[in-house]
BATI-531289 format. One record per residue (C-alpha): residue number from 1; residue in one letter; x negated, y, z. Coordinates in steps of 0.02 Angstrom, whole numbers, padded with zeros to 5 digits, always signed. Example, Ala and Ser with C-alpha at 12.3 -4.5 7.8 and 13.67 -1.06 7.14 Angstrom:
BEGIN
{1 'A' {-00615 -00225 +00390}};
{2 'S' {-00684 -00053 +00357}};
***
This chain:
BEGIN
{1 'M' {-06487 +05899 +07916}};
{2 'N' {-06591 +05810 +07785}};
{3 'C' {-06528 +05836 +07608}};
{4 'R' {-06577 +05912 +07441}};
{5 'I' {-06466 +06029 +07344}};
{6 'L' {-06472 +06066 +07158}};
{7 'I' {-06424 +06242 +07109}};
{8 'V' {-06370 +06253 +06926}};
{9 'D' {-06387 +06423 +06843}};
{10 'A' {-06245 +06416 +06717}};
{11 'L' {-06235 +06605 +06692}};
{12 'S' {-06202 +06654 +06510}};
{13 'T' {-06206 +06474 +06449}};
{14 'G' {-06026 +06470 +06387}};
{15 'T' {-06001 +06297 +06315}};
{16 'G' {-06176 +06239 +06359}};
{17 'K' {-06313 +06347 +06284}};
{18 'R' {-06360 +06528 +06304}};
{19 'Q' {-06352 +06620 +06139}};
{20 'S' {-06405 +06787 +06213}};
{21 'S' {-06497 +06853 +06366}};
{22 'R' {-06619 +06709 +06351}};
{23 'D' {-06759 +06812 +06427}};
{24 'T' {-06663 +06856 +06587}};
{25 'I' {-06660 +06776 +06759}};
{26 'G' {-06519 +06843 +06865}};
{27 'C' {-06507 +06870 +07053}};
{28 'G' {-06365 +06751 +07098}};
{29 'P' {-06448 +06579 +07098}};
{30 'R' {-06598 +06644 +07196}};
{31 'A' {-06478 +06721 +07322}};
{32 'V' {-06398 +06549 +07347}};
{33 'A' {-06570 +06471 +07367}};
{34 'G' {-06613 +06604 +07497}};
{35 'V' {-06466 +06552 +07606}};
{36 'L' {-06512 +06368 +07592}};
{37 'E' {-06694 +06403 +07635}};
{38 'R' {-06637 +06507 +07783}};
{39 'R' {-06547 +06351 +07845}};
{40 'G' {-06702 +06243 +07818}};
{41 'L' {-06628 +06149 +07668}};
{42 'E' {-06729 +06094 +07517}};
{43 'C' {-06663 +06154 +07350}};
{44 'R' {-06710 +06175 +07167}};
{45 'I' {-06639 +06281 +07026}};
{46 'R' {-06607 +06214 +06851}};
{47 'R' {-06533 +06298 +06698}};
{48 'A' {-06370 +06224 +06635}};
{49 'E' {-06453 +06178 +06470}};
{50 'E' {-06583 +06073 +06560}};
{51 'V' {-06450 +05981 +06660}};
{52 'L' {-06341 +05947 +06508}};
{53 'S' {-06487 +05880 +06405}};
{54 'A' {-06568 +05773 +06540}};
{55 'T' {-06544 +05585 +06558}};
{56 'S' {-06531 +05585 +06748}};
{57 'P' {-06515 +05767 +06798}};
{58 'F' {-06454 +05737 +06976}};
{59 'R' {-06575 +05603 +07034}};
{60 'G' {-06637 +05641 +07209}};
{61 'F' {-06504 +05773 +07247}};
{62 'D' {-06365 +05756 +07375}};
{63 'H' {-06257 +05907 +07335}};
{64 'L' {-06225 +06023 +07187}};
{65 'A' {-06201 +06212 +07182}};
{66 'I' {-06159 +06301 +07018}};
{67 'S' {-06171 +06488 +06984}};
{68 'A' {-06067 +06546 +06835}};
{69 'M' {-05962 +06679 +06751}};
{70 'T' {-05785 +06664 +06683}};
{71 'M' {-05848 +06627 +06508}};
{72 'D' {-05949 +06480 +06576}};
{73 'L' {-05799 +06373 +06626}};
{74 'P' {-05836 +06241 +06489}};
{75 'S' {-06015 +06221 +06552}};
{76 'V' {-05961 +06210 +06733}};
{77 'R' {-05833 +06075 +06693}};
{78 'R' {-05960 +05974 +06593}};
{79 'I' {-06091 +05984 +06731}};
{80 'A' {-05969 +05941 +06870}};
{81 'G' {-05898 +05801 +06762}};
{82 'I' {-06070 +05721 +06743}};
{83 'W' {-06095 +05734 +06931}};
{84 'R' {-05927 +05650 +06964}};
{85 'R' {-05965 +05508 +06842}};
{86 'T' {-06140 +05474 +06905}};
{87 'R' {-06119 +05509 +07092}};
{88 'H' {-05994 +05442 +07219}};
{89 'S' {-06024 +05570 +07354}};
{90 'G' {-06092 +05744 +07381}};
{91 'R' {-06012 +05915 +07374}};
{92 'V' {-05987 +06020 +07218}};
{93 'L' {-05981 +06207 +07257}};
{94 'V' {-05954 +06346 +07130}};
{95 'G' {-05992 +06530 +07155}};
{96 'G' {-06017 +06687 +07053}};
{97 'P' {-05897 +06794 +06949}};
{98 'I' {-05802 +06639 +06890}};
{99 'T' {-05723 +06625 +07062}};
{100 'A' {-05626 +06787 +07038}};
{101 'D' {-05486 +06676 +06971}};
{102 'P' {-05460 +06540 +07103}};
{103 'S' {-05321 +06460 +07000}};
{104 'I' {-05450 +06379 +06885}};
{105 'L' {-05530 +06281 +07028}};
{106 'P' {-05451 +06115 +06972}};
{107 'D' {-05517 +06143 +06795}};
{108 'T' {-05697 +06152 +06859}};
{109 'L' {-05688 +05984 +06952}};
{110 'A' {-05770 +06071 +07100}};
{111 'D' {-05729 +06046 +07284}};
{112 'L' {-05735 +06229 +07330}};
{113 'F' {-05748 +06405 +07260}};
{114 'I' {-05852 +06527 +07361}};
{115 'V' {-05759 +06685 +07314}};
{116 'G' {-05843 +06853 +07291}};
{117 'E' {-05993 +06896 +07398}};
{118 'G' {-06052 +06722 +07443}};
{119 'E' {-06201 +06726 +07561}};
{120 'G' {-06104 +06740 +07723}};
{121 'T' {-05976 +06610 +07669}};
{122 'L' {-06108 +06484 +07616}};
{123 'D' {-06205 +06514 +07775}};
{124 'E' {-06051 +06483 +07882}};
{125 'L' {-06005 +06326 +07785}};
{126 'I' {-06176 +06251 +07812}};
{127 'G' {-06177 +06301 +07995}};
{128 'S' {-06008 +06219 +08021}};
{129 'G' {-06074 +06052 +07958}};
{130 'Y' {-05979 +06050 +07793}};
{131 'L' {-06117 +05959 +07700}};
{132 'D' {-06108 +05816 +07827}};
{133 'G' {-05922 +05809 +07864}};
{134 'R' {-05755 +05899 +07854}};
{135 'V' {-05709 +06074 +07910}};
{136 'D' {-05549 +06175 +07918}};
{137 'F' {-05568 +06277 +07759}};
{138 'S' {-05433 +06400 +07810}};
{139 'S' {-05542 +06455 +07956}};
{140 'V' {-05687 +06503 +07842}};
{141 'K' {-05664 +06670 +07754}};
{142 'G' {-05699 +06687 +07568}};
{143 'L' {-05649 +06514 +07504}};
{144 'A' {-05533 +06437 +07375}};
{145 'F' {-05494 +06253 +07400}};
{146 'M' {-05369 +06116 +07359}};
{147 'R' {-05237 +06063 +07485}};
{148 'S' {-05093 +05945 +07445}};
{149 'G' {-05127 +05965 +07260}};
{150 'R' {-05121 +06155 +07264}};
{151 'V' {-05253 +06292 +07263}};
{152 'E' {-05260 +06389 +07425}};
{153 'T' {-05370 +06534 +07476}};
{154 'S' {-05432 +06588 +07647}};
{155 'E' {-05445 +06768 +07706}};
{156 'P' {-05565 +06879 +07608}};
{157 'R' {-05734 +06899 +07690}};
{158 'P' {-05789 +07075 +07742}};
{159 'L' {-05929 +07148 +07637}};
{160 'L' {-06105 +07127 +07701}};
{161 'T' {-06190 +07281 +07770}};
{162 'E' {-06344 +07363 +07697}};
{163 'Q' {-06445 +07293 +07842}};
{164 'Q' {-06382 +07116 +07806}};
{165 'I' {-06427 +07119 +07621}};
{166 'S' {-06596 +07196 +07664}};
{167 'E' {-06649 +07087 +07810}};
{168 'E' {-06534 +06939 +07840}};
{169 'Y' {-06485 +06874 +07668}};
{170 'T' {-06632 +06895 +07551}};
{171 'P' {-06654 +06798 +07388}};
{172 'S' {-06777 +06655 +07374}};
{173 'V' {-06941 +06702 +07293}};
{174 'S' {-07021 +06529 +07287}};
{175 'R' {-06885 +06457 +07176}};
{176 'I' {-06926 +06575 +07032}};
{177 'V' {-07051 +06441 +06978}};
{178 'D' {-06905 +06326 +06937}};
{179 'Y' {-06866 +06431 +06782}};
{180 'R' {-06956 +06389 +06622}};
{181 'A' {-07055 +06535 +06551}};
{182 'Y' {-07018 +06640 +06705}};
{183 'E' {-07185 +06726 +06678}};
{184 'A' {-07116 +06805 +06518}};
{185 'S' {-06937 +06832 +06575}};
{186 'K' {-06851 +06985 +06644}};
{187 'V' {-06827 +06942 +06827}};
{188 'Y' {-06687 +07040 +06909}};
{189 'V' {-06713 +07105 +07085}};
{190 'E' {-06557 +07172 +07169}};
{191 'V' {-06573 +07353 +07224}};
{192 'I' {-06391 +07402 +07242}};
{193 'R' {-06234 +07297 +07265}};
{194 'G' {-06067 +07374 +07216}};
{195 'C' {-06011 +07522 +07109}};
{196 'S' {-05958 +07701 +07148}};
{197 'N' {-05830 +07719 +07008}};
{198 'Y' {-05662 +07722 +07096}};
{199 'Q' {-05570 +07797 +06948}};
{200 'R' {-05433 +07685 +06876}};
{201 'T' {-05359 +07650 +06707}};
{202 'R' {-05209 +07753 +06651}};
{203 'L' {-05153 +07623 +06525}};
{204 'P' {-04997 +07515 +06556}};
{205 'L' {-05043 +07339 +06611}};
{206 'R' {-04960 +07175 +06567}};
{207 'D' {-04893 +07147 +06744}};
{208 'G' {-04799 +07313 +06737}};
{209 'K' {-04924 +07414 +06839}};
{210 'Q' {-04965 +07589 +06779}};
{211 'C' {-05049 +07739 +06857}};
{212 'T' {-04925 +07861 +06934}};
{213 'E' {-05054 +08002 +06944}};
{214 'C' {-05046 +08003 +07135}};
{215 'G' {-05211 +08098 +07142}};
{216 'N' {-05305 +07974 +07252}};
{217 'C' {-05438 +07940 +07119}};
{218 'D' {-05483 +08126 +07118}};
{219 'S' {-05474 +08153 +07306}};
{220 'A' {-05619 +08229 +07402}};
{221 'D' {-05589 +08096 +07536}};
{222 'P' {-05700 +07947 +07488}};
{223 'E' {-05592 +07822 +07583}};
{224 'L' {-05430 +07886 +07506}};
{225 'R' {-05506 +07854 +07334}};
{226 'M' {-05512 +07670 +07380}};
{227 'E' {-05322 +07662 +07400}};
{228 'C' {-05203 +07640 +07253}};
{229 'P' {-05014 +07634 +07280}};
{230 'E' {-04997 +07532 +07120}};
{231 'Q' {-05133 +07408 +07173}};
{232 'I' {-05231 +07438 +07012}};
{233 'P' {-05409 +07372 +07030}};
{234 'P' {-05537 +07514 +07038}};
{235 'G' {-05668 +07555 +06909}};
{236 'C' {-05671 +07543 +06721}};
{237 'G' {-05523 +07436 +06669}};
{238 'F' {-05634 +07303 +06591}};
{239 'C' {-05750 +07284 +06742}};
{240 'S' {-05726 +07186 +06904}};
{241 'V' {-05878 +07250 +07001}};
{242 'P' {-05790 +07373 +07120}};
{243 'W' {-05651 +07247 +07156}};
{244 'T' {-05777 +07108 +07193}};
{245 'W' {-05921 +07202 +07276}};
{246 'G' {-05844 +07364 +07338}};
{247 'P' {-05934 +07532 +07347}};
{248 'P' {-06124 +07532 +07326}};
{249 'R' {-06238 +07469 +07464}};
{250 'S' {-06425 +07494 +07445}};
{251 'R' {-06562 +07377 +07502}};
{252 'S' {-06707 +07450 +07600}};
{253 'V' {-06869 +07501 +07514}};
{254 'E' {-06965 +07375 +07619}};
{255 'S' {-06858 +07225 +07568}};
{256 'I' {-06864 +07269 +07382}};
{257 'V' {-07052 +07300 +07381}};
{258 'Q' {-07086 +07138 +07474}};
{259 'E' {-06980 +07036 +07353}};
{260 'V' {-07064 +07113 +07200}};
{261 'Q' {-07237 +07088 +07275}};
{262 'D' {-07202 +06905 +07309}};
{263 'L' {-07131 +06878 +07134}};
{264 'V' {-07279 +06955 +07043}};
{265 'N' {-07398 +06855 +07152}};
{266 'L' {-07316 +06701 +07073}};
{267 'G' {-07346 +06766 +06897}};
{268 'V' {-07191 +06869 +06855}};
{269 'H' {-07233 +07009 +06730}};
{270 'R' {-07065 +07092 +06699}};
{271 'V' {-06955 +07152 +06842}};
{272 'V' {-06786 +07237 +06821}};
{273 'L' {-06719 +07336 +06968}};
{274 'E' {-06540 +07275 +06958}};
{275 'A' {-06393 +07388 +07000}};
{276 'P' {-06222 +07427 +06926}};
{277 'G' {-06285 +07608 +06934}};
{278 'F' {-06468 +07633 +06981}};
{279 'L' {-06441 +07817 +07023}};
{280 'D' {-06319 +07766 +07161}};
{281 'Y' {-06470 +07716 +07268}};
{282 'H' {-06439 +07787 +07442}};
{283 'R' {-06332 +07924 +07361}};
{284 'G' {-06233 +07963 +07516}};
{285 'P' {-06150 +07893 +07672}};
{286 'W' {-06041 +07741 +07642}};
{287 'P' {-05921 +07733 +07555}};
{288 'V' {-05979 +07825 +07399}};
{289 'T' {-05827 +07816 +07285}};
{290 'D' {-05853 +07969 +07174}};
{291 'P' {-05962 +07915 +07027}};
{292 'C' {-06027 +08089 +06988}};
{293 'S' {-06040 +08179 +07156}};
{294 'P' {-06148 +08199 +07257}};
{295 'P' {-06298 +08202 +07139}};
{296 'A' {-06430 +08065 +07134}};
{297 'N' {-06540 +08053 +07288}};
{298 'T' {-06705 +08084 +07200}};
{299 'E' {-06804 +08080 +07363}};
{300 'A' {-06743 +07905 +07407}};
{301 'I' {-06773 +07841 +07230}};
{302 'A' {-06948 +07918 +07229}};
{303 'R' {-06988 +07829 +07394}};
{304 'L' {-06933 +07665 +07319}};
{305 'L' {-07037 +07689 +07162}};
{306 'E' {-07187 +07746 +07264}};
{307 'G' {-07178 +07585 +07362}};
{308 'L' {-07166 +07481 +07204}};
{309 'N' {-07310 +07573 +07122}};
{310 'S' {-07419 +07528 +07272}};
{311 'I' {-07412 +07346 +07216}};
{312 'P' {-07581 +07315 +07132}};
{313 'Q' {-07510 +07221 +06982}};
{314 'V' {-07387 +07362 +06949}};
{315 'A' {-07520 +07497 +06970}};
{316 'S' {-07636 +07408 +06847}};
{317 'G' {-07501 +07390 +06713}};
{318 'D' {-07501 +07200 +06722}};
{319 'V' {-07319 +07207 +06780}};
{320 'H' {-07183 +07314 +06704}};
{321 'L' {-07039 +07384 +06807}};
{322 'G' {-06875 +07418 +06720}};
{323 'I' {-06710 +07498 +06765}};
{324 'E' {-06554 +07470 +06666}};
{325 'N' {-06384 +07542 +06707}};
{326 'I' {-06365 +07726 +06747}};
{327 'K' {-06213 +07839 +06752}};
{328 'A' {-06241 +07978 +06626}};
{329 'C' {-06157 +08109 +06737}};
{330 'L' {-06297 +08083 +06866}};
{331 'F' {-06443 +08088 +06744}};
{332 'T' {-06516 +08264 +06746}};
{333 'E' {-06684 +08340 +06702}};
{334 'D' {-06731 +08332 +06886}};
{335 'V' {-06696 +08145 +06886}};
{336 'A' {-06795 +08120 +06725}};
{337 'Q' {-06942 +08220 +06795}};
{338 'M' {-06938 +08117 +06955}};
{339 'L' {-06944 +07955 +06854}};
{340 'V' {-07089 +08018 +06749}};
{341 'D' {-07183 +08078 +06903}};
{342 'S' {-07155 +07905 +06979}};
{343 'S' {-07232 +07821 +06825}};
{344 'M' {-07064 +07743 +06778}};
{345 'S' {-07080 +07715 +06591}};
{346 'S' {-06922 +07612 +06576}};
{347 'S' {-06787 +07676 +06463}};
{348 'P' {-06615 +07687 +06543}};
{349 'N' {-06461 +07594 +06482}};
{350 'I' {-06307 +07704 +06475}};
{351 'G' {-06129 +07639 +06461}};
{352 'L' {-06016 +07743 +06350}};
{353 'E' {-05897 +07608 +06284}};
{354 'T' {-05797 +07725 +06170}};
{355 'G' {-05832 +07889 +06080}};
{356 'S' {-05662 +07962 +06124}};
{357 'D' {-05647 +08066 +06283}};
{358 'E' {-05461 +08030 +06294}};
{359 'H' {-05495 +07844 +06278}};
{360 'L' {-05628 +07857 +06415}};
{361 'R' {-05500 +07932 +06532}};
{362 'Q' {-05371 +07801 +06485}};
{363 'I' {-05485 +07655 +06528}};
{364 'G' {-05546 +07731 +06692}};
{365 'K' {-05723 +07771 +06636}};
{366 'C' {-05813 +07908 +06732}};
{367 'G' {-05893 +08058 +06647}};
{368 'S' {-05876 +08112 +06467}};
{369 'T' {-05953 +08091 +06295}};
{370 'A' {-06043 +08257 +06324}};
{371 'D' {-06124 +08181 +06480}};
{372 'V' {-06192 +08038 +06376}};
{373 'T' {-06258 +08145 +06233}};
{374 'E' {-06343 +08259 +06359}};
{375 'A' {-06418 +08109 +06451}};
{376 'V' {-06487 +08039 +06288}};
{377 'R' {-06563 +08207 +06242}};
{378 'I' {-06642 +08225 +06413}};
{379 'A' {-06711 +08048 +06407}};
{380 'S' {-06784 +08080 +06234}};
{381 'K' {-06860 +08244 +06291}};
{382 'F' {-06952 +08152 +06431}};
{383 'G' {-07017 +08014 +06318}};
{384 'M' {-06885 +07883 +06356}};
{385 'K' {-06790 +07780 +06227}};
{386 'P' {-06618 +07746 +06300}};
{387 'F' {-06497 +07609 +06249}};
{388 'V' {-06312 +07652 +06240}};
{389 'Y' {-06172 +07526 +06263}};
{390 'F' {-06008 +07521 +06167}};
{391 'I' {-05865 +07395 +06177}};
{392 'Y' {-05750 +07348 +06034}};
{393 'G' {-05574 +07281 +06059}};
{394 'L' {-05538 +07382 +06216}};
{395 'P' {-05356 +07410 +06263}};
{396 'G' {-05301 +07577 +06191}};
{397 'E' {-05418 +07563 +06042}};
{398 'T' {-05352 +07646 +05883}};
{399 'D' {-05416 +07701 +05713}};
{400 'S' {-05449 +07870 +05792}};
{401 'T' {-05552 +07803 +05937}};
{402 'V' {-05654 +07692 +05819}};
{403 'D' {-05689 +07842 +05706}};
{404 'A' {-05747 +07939 +05859}};
{405 'S' {-05858 +07794 +05915}};
{406 'I' {-05942 +07780 +05745}};
{407 'E' {-05977 +07966 +05740}};
{408 'M' {-06044 +07958 +05918}};
{409 'M' {-06160 +07812 +05872}};
{410 'K' {-06233 +07916 +05732}};
{411 'Q' {-06253 +08069 +05844}};
{412 'L' {-06336 +07970 +05983}};
{413 'C' {-06456 +07891 +05859}};
{414 'A' {-06505 +08063 +05797}};
{415 'D' {-06527 +08123 +05976}};
{416 'G' {-06650 +07985 +06018}};
{417 'A' {-06554 +07828 +06067}};
{418 'E' {-06665 +07677 +06034}};
{419 'R' {-06526 +07551 +06014}};
{420 'I' {-06337 +07534 +06011}};
{421 'I' {-06280 +07383 +06111}};
{422 'L' {-06106 +07325 +06060}};
{423 'Y' {-06001 +07200 +06157}};
{424 'G' {-05831 +07127 +06124}};
{425 'F' {-05700 +07157 +06258}};
{426 'R' {-05660 +07008 +06371}};
{427 'P' {-05522 +07010 +06501}};
{428 'L' {-05611 +06974 +06665}};
{429 'P' {-05524 +06913 +06824}};
{430 'G' {-05526 +07048 +06955}};
{431 'S' {-05522 +07188 +06826}};
{432 'A' {-05372 +07294 +06783}};
{433 'F' {-05370 +07220 +06608}};
{434 'E' {-05379 +07038 +06664}};
{435 'R' {-05210 +06992 +06586}};
{436 'L' {-05232 +07089 +06424}};
{437 'P' {-05278 +06997 +06262}};
{438 'A' {-05455 +06985 +06194}};
{439 'P' {-05481 +07052 +06017}};
{440 'S' {-05472 +06936 +05868}};
{441 'P' {-05638 +06898 +05778}};
{442 'D' {-05552 +06964 +05621}};
{443 'D' {-05504 +07130 +05702}};
{444 'S' {-05545 +07269 +05579}};
{445 'H' {-05590 +07392 +05716}};
{446 'G' {-05721 +07276 +05786}};
{447 'Q' {-05792 +07236 +05615}};
{448 'R' {-05816 +07421 +05578}};
{449 'L' {-05907 +07450 +05742}};
{450 'V' {-06015 +07295 +05721}};
{451 'R' {-06070 +07349 +05546}};
{452 'E' {-06117 +07523 +05605}};
{453 'A' {-06212 +07461 +05758}};
{454 'E' {-06309 +07335 +05652}};
{455 'R' {-06351 +07469 +05523}};
{456 'I' {-06418 +07587 +05657}};
{457 'N' {-06515 +07452 +05749}};
{458 'R' {-06595 +07383 +05592}};
{459 'S' {-06650 +07557 +05537}};
{460 'K' {-06727 +07586 +05710}};
{461 'K' {-06821 +07420 +05699}};
{462 'S' {-06902 +07476 +05536}};
{463 'D' {-06996 +07608 +05634}};
{464 'Y' {-07094 +07469 +05721}};
{465 'V' {-07171 +07398 +05562}};
{466 'G' {-07360 +07422 +05574}};
{467 'M' {-07357 +07457 +05760}};
{468 'L' {-07457 +07358 +05889}};
{469 'V' {-07343 +07298 +06031}};
{470 'E' {-07397 +07213 +06192}};
{471 'G' {-07291 +07063 +06238}};
{472 'I' {-07277 +06903 +06339}};
{473 'A' {-07263 +06733 +06254}};
{474 'A' {-07104 +06641 +06301}};
{475 'E' {-07018 +06492 +06220}};
{476 'P' {-07033 +06407 +06049}};
{477 'S' {-06923 +06485 +05915}};
{478 'W' {-06758 +06398 +05883}};
{479 'S' {-06751 +06440 +05698}};
{480 'R' {-06935 +06442 +05645}};
{481 'H' {-07036 +06285 +05672}};
{482 'G' {-07210 +06321 +05738}};
{483 'Y' {-07166 +06497 +05797}};
{484 'T' {-07159 +06570 +05973}};
{485 'M' {-07040 +06701 +06040}};
{486 'V' {-07128 +06850 +06118}};
{487 'Y' {-07043 +06970 +06239}};
{488 'P' {-07107 +07149 +06254}};
{489 'L' {-07203 +07185 +06413}};
{490 'T' {-07135 +07361 +06426}};
{491 'E' {-07002 +07436 +06314}};
{492 'G' {-06988 +07367 +06139}};
{493 'P' {-06918 +07236 +06021}};
{494 'L' {-06898 +07049 +06029}};
{495 'M' {-07034 +06971 +05920}};
{496 'T' {-07083 +06803 +05846}};
{497 'V' {-07258 +06750 +05793}};
{498 'A' {-07335 +06598 +05710}};
{499 'G' {-07421 +06473 +05825}};
{500 'G' {-07390 +06396 +05994}};
{501 'Y' {-07430 +06497 +06150}};
{502 'T' {-07416 +06453 +06334}};
{503 'P' {-07274 +06546 +06421}};
{504 'G' {-07343 +06697 +06511}};
{505 'T' {-07487 +06728 +06390}};
{506 'R' {-07509 +06914 +06356}};
{507 'L' {-07520 +06953 +06170}};
{508 'F' {-07548 +07105 +06061}};
{509 'V' {-07434 +07087 +05910}};
{510 'R' {-07443 +07187 +05748}};
{511 'I' {-07266 +07203 +05679}};
{512 'T' {-07256 +07150 +05496}};
{513 'S' {-07071 +07148 +05451}};
{514 'V' {-06891 +07160 +05512}};
{515 'L' {-06800 +06992 +05518}};
{516 'S' {-06635 +07058 +05587}};
{517 'S' {-06563 +07202 +05688}};
{518 'G' {-06628 +07116 +05844}};
{519 'L' {-06788 +07024 +05792}};
{520 'L' {-06957 +07071 +05718}};
{521 'L' {-07093 +06964 +05640}};
{522 'G' {-07272 +06996 +05692}};
{523 'E' {-07451 +06933 +05691}};
{524 'V' {-07556 +06909 +05847}};
{525 'E' {-07710 +07019 +05844}};
{526 'S' {-07779 +06978 +06016}};
{527 'N' {-07735 +06900 +06182}};
***
């Protein structure tokens, strides 16, 4: 088979341009490239913005694959529309979280949705000759397709095993060079796939479903926790990860270390060990469906970090390793000590979502507000500066829950939280709340939470004025002509400095002022 495939990374582009997460490179598009390379096919990755701004973005390519989220439907439609207008043949495949709602397939102008975990499905499609001819879609598991003007779906595909995601389906490393400023970006390396939170929301849902308190979610039987008589999707009500990816599966130490080594050899400086919950790493025999028990497997995590620290660029400090999501109920002093002993300087990100314990239970969140405050205090004690997530507009939100969230933000700030990260609720396909309404931009609850988060974050940024921060030059500033955006090498703020610098250049920046709750102005002292 002799063809070239363009993979478009449309993640977080919305209507066509990323407004946030501009310094991140996710796992999905490289996973697609890994399958294609495994089959001996030539491919390239392009950001959606590059495709939409180019004169002839598809020249030399025979097929198109797009990775996207639900919010990215406008971008996907625009990209596929350009392909249809400028090409007369070639397949258009779409994968990623957007495929959780197969009914929107016609809106994307794509030929197929690869639903859920896509590596095995894509591999089978290619092996069956789909890129050269026709196949019986109903015989390939994990697809959504059009037949007689209607959307149809094939059987769901079984989840890949830990061995498969460690040895058989590994992401492409070589295609990281397709990303502009990859040397300065946070490059995500998958460590764990799936989530252990098999609690469920107690709130009534639009389709009439409501928890009957059957007790399965609290069962000691891990497989019974996966069953719900009411067919309510597992996990936090706003999240689709357990429904899409199932319980956590951990990649082997060897596969993770090899991927990171290969990436840093190509010039990557910032690596994030991606997981819905990093402390789920090899936490027990599959399936692990209790988010808080058993405790974190500190021995397995220490072995992973030992292997990563053996990489020369990591050992020398030229490359920074980060972790993000952790479950507060698993974060103990023993865990913090293990991270410190393993030279892990990254500050954990902790999801709280709401400051009300009753609201936490209602939405299906694991743990408690006390777990989060204790985790922040422990992190601060061990020299870490944790970020804490909140969400405004959640179902069940009231004046009382907002008051509790504001008080909790203040408490967490006093306890050592470095930043409050606030998101607006979005109903995601595959989540329990998928049919519930999103909040209005004028919602008073959301406005109160936004104001408080901005006040806290801006006050925290003031502490950086006068400090010297090591960073990596990235892209030109959008709003300041002649300025360059600088991402912190380790933990720290987003910065901008006067002058033009080549992406990947290491800089030492003296912070001079606070421009906003998320951006600092600085001067380059040395590079």
